[in-house]
C-alpha positions as CSV (number, residue, x, y, z in Angstrom):
1,S,-21.4,-1.3,1.6
2,K,-24.6,-1.9,-0.5
3,E,-26.7,-0.1,2.0
4,I,-24.4,2.9,2.1
5,I,-24.2,3.1,-1.7
6,K,-28.0,3.1,-1.9
7,E,-28.3,5.8,0.7
8,I,-25.8,8.0,-1.1
9,E,-27.5,7.5,-4.5
10,A,-30.9,8.3,-2.9
11,E,-29.6,11.6,-1.4
12,T,-27.3,12.8,-4.1
13,N,-28.1,10.9,-7.4
14,I,-24.4,9.9,-7.4
15,E,-23.9,6.2,-8.4
16,I,-20.8,4.6,-6.8
17,E,-19.0,1.8,-8.4
18,V,-17.1,-0.5,-6.0
19,I,-13.9,-2.0,-7.7
20,S,-12.3,-5.3,-6.9
21,G,-8.8,-5.5,-5.3
22,E,-7.5,-7.0,-8.6
23,L,-8.9,-4.0,-10.6
24,E,-7.3,-1.7,-8.0
25,A,-3.9,-3.3,-8.6
26,E,-4.4,-2.9,-12.4
27,I,-5.3,0.8,-12.0
28,I,-2.3,1.4,-9.8
29,Y,-0.2,-0.1,-12.6
30,E,-1.6,2.4,-15.0
31,N,0.5,5.0,-13.2
32,H,3.2,3.7,-15.6
33,I,5.6,3.7,-12.7
34,A,7.5,0.9,-14.2
35,E,8.8,3.3,-16.9
36,L,10.7,5.2,-14.1
37,L,12.5,2.2,-12.8
38,D,15.8,0.3,-13.6
39,N,14.5,-2.4,-15.9
40,S,17.2,-4.9,-14.7
41,D,15.8,-5.0,-11.1
42,S,12.7,-6.3,-9.3
43,Y,10.2,-4.1,-7.6
44,L,7.3,-4.9,-5.3
45,Y,4.7,-2.2,-5.3
46,M,2.7,-2.2,-2.0
47,D,-0.5,-0.2,-1.5
48,V,-1.8,-0.7,2.0
49,G,-5.4,0.6,2.4
50,G,-8.1,0.4,5.1
51,G,-9.6,-2.8,3.8
52,S,-7.0,-4.5,1.7
53,T,-3.3,-4.6,0.6
54,E,-2.4,-4.7,-3.1
55,L,0.9,-6.2,-4.2
56,T,2.2,-5.7,-7.7
57,L,5.5,-7.1,-8.8
58,Y,7.6,-5.8,-11.7
59,H,10.6,-7.7,-13.0
60,N,12.8,-6.5,-15.9
61,N,10.3,-3.7,-16.5
62,E,7.4,-6.2,-16.9
63,L,4.3,-6.7,-14.7
64,V,4.6,-10.3,-13.5
65,L,2.2,-10.5,-10.5
66,Q,-0.8,-8.7,-9.1
67,K,-2.4,-9.8,-5.8
68,S,-5.0,-8.4,-3.4
69,V,-5.2,-9.6,0.2
70,N,-8.0,-8.7,2.7
71,I,-5.6,-7.2,5.2
72,G,-6.0,-3.5,5.8
73,T,-5.5,-0.9,8.6
74,V,-9.2,-0.6,9.4
75,R,-9.8,-4.3,9.3
76,L,-7.0,-4.8,11.8
77,L,-8.3,-2.1,14.1
78,T,-11.8,-3.8,14.1
79,N,-10.4,-7.4,14.4
80,K,-11.7,-8.4,11.0
81,V,-8.4,-10.0,9.6
82,S,-8.4,-13.8,9.5
83,N,-5.4,-16.0,10.1
84,E,-6.0,-17.3,6.5
85,A,-5.5,-13.8,5.1
86,W,-2.2,-13.5,7.0
87,D,-1.2,-16.9,5.6
88,D,-2.1,-15.8,2.1
89,L,0.1,-12.7,2.4
90,K,3.0,-14.7,3.9
91,D,2.8,-17.3,1.1
92,I,2.7,-14.6,-1.7
93,C,5.7,-12.8,-0.2
94,K,7.7,-16.0,0.4
95,Q,7.1,-17.2,-3.2
96,I,8.3,-13.8,-4.4
97,A,11.5,-14.0,-2.3
98,K,12.3,-17.5,-3.6
99,K,12.0,-16.4,-7.2
100,Y,13.5,-12.9,-7.3
101,D,16.6,-11.3,-5.8
102,H,17.4,-7.7,-4.9
103,I,13.7,-6.7,-4.5
104,T,13.1,-3.0,-3.9
105,G,9.8,-2.0,-2.4
106,I,7.6,0.8,-3.8
107,G,5.2,2.2,-1.2
108,S,1.9,3.9,-2.0
109,G,-0.7,5.6,0.2
110,G,-1.0,8.1,3.0
111,N,0.6,5.9,5.7
112,I,3.8,5.2,3.9
113,N,4.0,8.8,2.7
114,K,3.8,9.9,6.4
115,I,6.3,7.3,7.5
116,F,8.7,8.5,4.8
117,S,8.4,12.1,5.8
118,L,9.0,11.3,9.4
119,L,12.0,9.0,8.9
120,R,13.9,10.3,5.9
121,S,16.7,12.8,6.0
122,K,16.6,15.7,3.4
123,D,18.6,13.9,0.7
124,D,17.2,10.4,1.1
125,K,15.7,8.8,-2.0
126,Y,14.8,5.5,-0.2
127,L,13.3,4.5,3.1
128,Q,15.3,1.8,4.9
129,V,13.5,-1.3,6.2
130,E,15.3,-1.3,9.5
131,A,14.2,2.3,10.2
132,V,10.6,1.3,9.6
133,K,10.9,-1.7,11.9
134,E,12.3,0.6,14.7
135,M,9.4,3.0,14.2
136,H,7.0,0.1,14.6
137,K,8.6,-1.0,17.9
138,E,8.5,2.6,19.2
139,M,4.8,3.1,18.2
140,Q,3.8,-0.2,19.9
141,Q,4.7,1.4,23.2
142,L,2.6,4.5,22.7
143,N,-1.1,5.2,22.9
144,I,-2.9,7.3,20.3
145,D,-2.5,10.6,22.2
146,Q,1.2,9.9,22.6
147,R,1.7,9.1,18.9
148,M,-0.1,12.3,18.0
149,K,2.2,14.4,20.3
150,K,5.5,12.6,19.5
151,Y,5.1,12.5,15.7
152,N,2.9,15.6,15.3
153,I,0.2,13.7,13.5
154,K,-3.6,13.9,13.5
155,K,-5.8,11.5,15.4
156,D,-7.0,9.5,12.4
157,R,-3.5,9.0,11.2
158,A,-2.3,8.1,14.7
159,E,-4.9,5.4,14.7
160,V,-4.1,3.7,11.4
161,I,-0.4,4.2,11.2
162,L,0.4,1.4,13.7
163,P,-1.5,-1.3,11.9
164,A,0.0,0.0,8.6
165,L,3.5,-0.5,10.1
166,L,2.6,-4.0,11.1
167,I,1.5,-4.9,7.6
168,Y,4.6,-3.3,6.0
169,T,7.1,-4.9,8.4
170,N,5.6,-8.3,7.8
171,I,5.8,-7.8,4.0
172,F,9.4,-6.8,4.4
173,K,10.2,-9.8,6.6
174,W,8.6,-12.4,4.3
175,S,9.7,-10.9,0.9
176,N,13.2,-9.8,1.7
177,V,12.6,-6.3,0.6
178,D,15.5,-4.2,2.0
179,Q,14.6,-0.6,1.0
180,I,11.5,1.3,-0.2
181,L,11.0,3.9,-2.8
182,V,8.1,6.3,-2.0
183,P,7.1,8.1,-5.2
184,K,3.9,9.7,-3.8
185,I,1.7,8.4,-6.5
186,G,-1.1,5.9,-6.1
187,L,-4.6,4.8,-6.8
188,A,-6.0,8.3,-7.5
189,D,-3.3,8.9,-10.1
190,G,-3.9,5.6,-11.7
191,L,-7.7,6.1,-11.7
192,I,-7.3,9.4,-13.6
193,Q,-5.2,7.6,-16.2
194,H,-7.7,4.7,-16.3
195,L,-10.7,7.1,-16.9
196,Y,-8.7,9.1,-19.5
197,D,-7.9,6.0,-21.4
198,Q,-11.6,4.9,-21.4
199,V,-12.6,8.3,-22.9
200,I,-9.9,8.1,-25.5
201,K,-11.1,4.6,-26.6
202,E,-14.8,5.7,-26.7
203,N,-13.9,8.6,-28.9
């Protein structure tokens, strides 16, 4: 990443800042999504990216946990995910399941948005876990071209959607999440809010 950043800066004079997984989770929180939820329930916000998965837990309308795990779709495709990373994700989810009941998932990112659009009926507000598991089983039997044709998706999405489904189904299994809200807001929205707040503080 350092070499790529240097090359971009040399060619464009644009300086890129790489943020940590923890800061990414904080920025996602700055979407103020908790304000839209029932403050008597628990919500597990899941953002599955190419390199990492961010988990943010809200309980009684309060932020109580933020974790980043080095498991992502591109890492899985390139065999760069360690057993230790899977163990970390499992342990985090199991601890959440022990402490909190009635956990609703909140999905963020291109893959869960696409899964939601493919699975939901017109009036559905939530995505059901069992439907996601069934889609995962179906896609495991298909190659990339078959996924593109069956689900009418582009090649890059057809490549990453299967590892994304694997990550989501494992989170659901270990954390006892039973349904998922997909509000279609994520890191980009939080980043705008984060930068706006910085400017307000400076002025």
